[in-house]
C-alpha positions as CSV (number, residue, x, y, z in Angstrom):
1,X,-2.5,12.2,6.5
2,X,-2.5,15.9,6.9
3,X,-1.9,15.7,10.6
4,X,1.1,13.4,10.2
5,X,2.5,15.5,7.4
6,X,2.1,18.6,9.5
7,X,3.9,17.0,12.5
8,X,7.2,18.3,11.1
9,X,6.6,22.0,10.7
10,X,5.7,24.9,13.0
11,X,5.9,25.4,16.7
12,X,6.6,22.4,19.0
13,X,3.3,22.2,20.7
14,X,1.3,22.3,17.4
15,X,3.7,19.6,16.0
16,X,3.1,17.3,18.9
17,X,-0.7,17.9,18.8
18,X,-0.8,17.1,15.1
19,X,1.3,14.0,15.6
20,X,-0.9,12.7,18.4
21,X,-4.1,13.6,16.4
22,X,-2.7,11.9,13.3
23,X,-1.7,8.8,15.2
24,X,-5.1,8.6,16.9
25,X,-6.8,9.0,13.5
26,X,-4.5,6.3,12.0
27,X,-5.4,3.9,14.9
28,X,-9.2,4.5,14.2
29,X,-8.6,4.0,10.5
30,X,-6.8,0.7,11.2
31,X,-9.7,-0.4,13.4
32,X,-12.2,0.3,10.6
33,X,-10.4,-1.0,7.5
34,X,-7.1,-2.9,7.1
35,X,-6.2,-0.9,4.0
36,X,-5.3,2.0,6.3
37,X,-2.1,0.1,7.0
38,X,-0.8,1.6,3.7
39,X,-0.7,5.1,5.3
40,X,3.0,5.0,6.3
41,X,4.0,3.9,2.8
42,X,1.8,6.6,1.3
43,X,3.4,9.2,3.5
44,X,6.8,8.1,2.4
45,X,5.7,8.0,-1.2
46,X,4.4,11.6,-0.8
47,X,7.7,12.6,0.6
48,X,9.6,11.0,-2.3
49,X,7.4,12.4,-5.1
50,X,6.6,15.9,-4.0
51,X,9.5,17.1,-1.8
52,X,13.0,17.9,-3.0
53,X,15.5,15.1,-3.0
54,X,17.8,17.1,-0.8
55,X,15.2,18.0,1.7
56,X,17.1,18.2,5.0
57,X,14.1,17.0,7.1
58,X,13.5,13.8,5.1
59,X,16.0,11.7,7.1
60,X,14.3,12.8,10.3
61,X,10.8,12.0,9.0
62,X,12.0,8.6,7.8
63,X,13.7,7.6,11.1
64,X,11.2,9.3,13.4
65,X,7.9,8.6,11.7
66,X,7.8,6.4,8.6
67,X,10.0,3.5,9.8
68,X,8.4,3.2,13.3
69,X,4.9,3.3,11.7
70,X,5.9,0.7,9.1
71,X,7.4,-1.5,11.8
72,X,4.2,-1.2,13.8
73,X,2.1,-2.1,10.8
74,X,4.3,-5.1,9.9
75,X,4.1,-6.3,13.5
76,X,0.3,-5.9,13.5
77,X,0.0,-7.7,10.2
78,X,2.2,-10.6,11.4
79,X,0.0,-11.0,14.5
80,X,-3.2,-10.7,12.5
81,X,-2.0,-13.4,10.1
82,X,-0.9,-15.7,12.9
83,X,-4.2,-15.3,14.7
84,X,-6.1,-15.8,11.5
85,X,-4.2,-19.0,10.7
86,X,-4.5,-20.3,14.2
87,X,-8.1,-19.4,15.1
88,X,-10.2,-18.6,12.1
89,X,-9.3,-21.1,9.4
90,X,-8.2,-24.7,9.1
91,X,-7.5,-24.2,5.4
92,X,-3.8,-23.3,4.9
93,X,-4.8,-21.4,1.7
94,X,-2.5,-20.6,-1.2
95,X,1.3,-20.6,-0.8
96,X,3.0,-17.2,-1.0
97,X,4.1,-17.5,-4.7
98,X,0.8,-18.6,-6.2
99,X,-1.1,-16.1,-4.1
100,X,1.2,-13.3,-5.3
101,X,0.6,-14.3,-8.9
102,X,-3.2,-14.4,-8.2
103,X,-3.1,-10.9,-6.6
104,X,-1.2,-9.5,-9.6
105,X,-4.2,-10.4,-11.8
106,X,-6.6,-9.0,-9.2
107,X,-5.0,-5.6,-9.3
108,X,-5.6,-5.5,-13.1
109,X,-9.2,-6.4,-12.4
110,X,-9.5,-3.5,-10.0
111,X,-7.9,-1.1,-12.4
112,X,-10.3,-2.2,-15.2
113,X,-13.3,-1.8,-12.8
114,X,-12.0,1.7,-11.8
115,X,-11.7,2.8,-15.4
116,X,-14.7,0.9,-16.8
117,X,-17.2,0.2,-14.0
118,X,-19.1,-2.5,-15.8
119,X,-20.0,-5.7,-14.1
120,X,-19.7,-4.4,-10.5
121,X,-20.3,-7.1,-7.9
122,X,-19.7,-7.7,-4.2
123,X,-17.8,-10.8,-5.1
124,X,-15.8,-11.0,-8.3
125,X,-15.0,-14.3,-9.9
126,X,-11.3,-14.9,-10.4
127,X,-9.0,-17.7,-11.3
128,X,-6.7,-18.6,-8.5
129,X,-3.1,-19.6,-9.4
130,X,-2.6,-22.9,-7.6
131,X,0.9,-23.7,-8.7
132,X,3.9,-22.0,-10.2
133,X,3.6,-23.9,-13.5
134,X,0.8,-23.8,-16.1
135,X,-1.1,-21.1,-18.0
136,X,-2.6,-19.4,-14.9
137,X,0.9,-19.0,-13.5
138,X,2.1,-17.5,-16.8
139,X,-0.8,-15.0,-16.8
140,X,0.1,-14.1,-13.2
141,X,3.8,-13.6,-14.1
142,X,2.8,-11.4,-17.0
143,X,0.4,-9.4,-14.9
144,X,3.1,-9.0,-12.3
145,X,5.6,-7.9,-14.9
146,X,3.1,-5.4,-16.3
147,X,2.5,-4.0,-12.8
148,X,6.2,-3.6,-12.3
149,X,6.5,-1.8,-15.6
150,X,3.5,0.5,-14.7
151,X,5.1,1.3,-11.4
152,X,8.4,2.1,-13.1
153,X,6.7,4.4,-15.6
154,X,4.9,6.1,-12.8
155,X,8.1,6.6,-10.9
156,X,9.8,8.1,-13.9
157,X,6.8,10.4,-14.5
158,X,7.2,12.0,-11.0
159,X,9.6,14.5,-12.4
160,X,7.1,16.1,-14.9
161,X,3.7,14.9,-13.6
162,X,4.1,14.4,-9.9
163,X,0.3,14.3,-9.1
164,X,-0.3,11.6,-11.8
165,X,2.7,9.6,-10.6
166,X,1.6,9.8,-7.0
167,X,-2.0,8.8,-7.8
168,X,-0.8,5.8,-9.9
169,X,1.7,4.6,-7.2
170,X,-0.8,5.2,-4.5
171,X,-3.3,3.0,-6.4
172,X,-0.7,0.2,-6.6
173,X,0.0,0.5,-2.9
């Protein structure tokens, strides 16, 4: 994160060195844990929360770093999903809509476990939303709406509490 953030300041040789080091670290992070794929979005979020709206270098960073990294992550994710579906599982799994509703509830579980770490487990029991109708789907919709509200409140808070807003939005990423 620090290497890639520093790739846009200082002398040219140091900028290139930071950029290369940051990309190498990003590659290692992706090889270790898929959640590292959120780095480009986190960099962009940092830029939007902490730097002035009229920062003249933002457009350059977005076009030269954030968008290419996001495109690479998206391409890698698509290949990973195709490979997973083709080679590793015969089960088609949940459809996109029900899975999204399930994950909305999972985020609230993670938030509760973060704030109140009682009942920790390697595998948590959760109710999968199997269709877009029924009480599970309604709970998933409510959880998704509450997450959207939380993200909106965090975005508005960036003006007077940027660190809190950044932390909340980073958690949601």
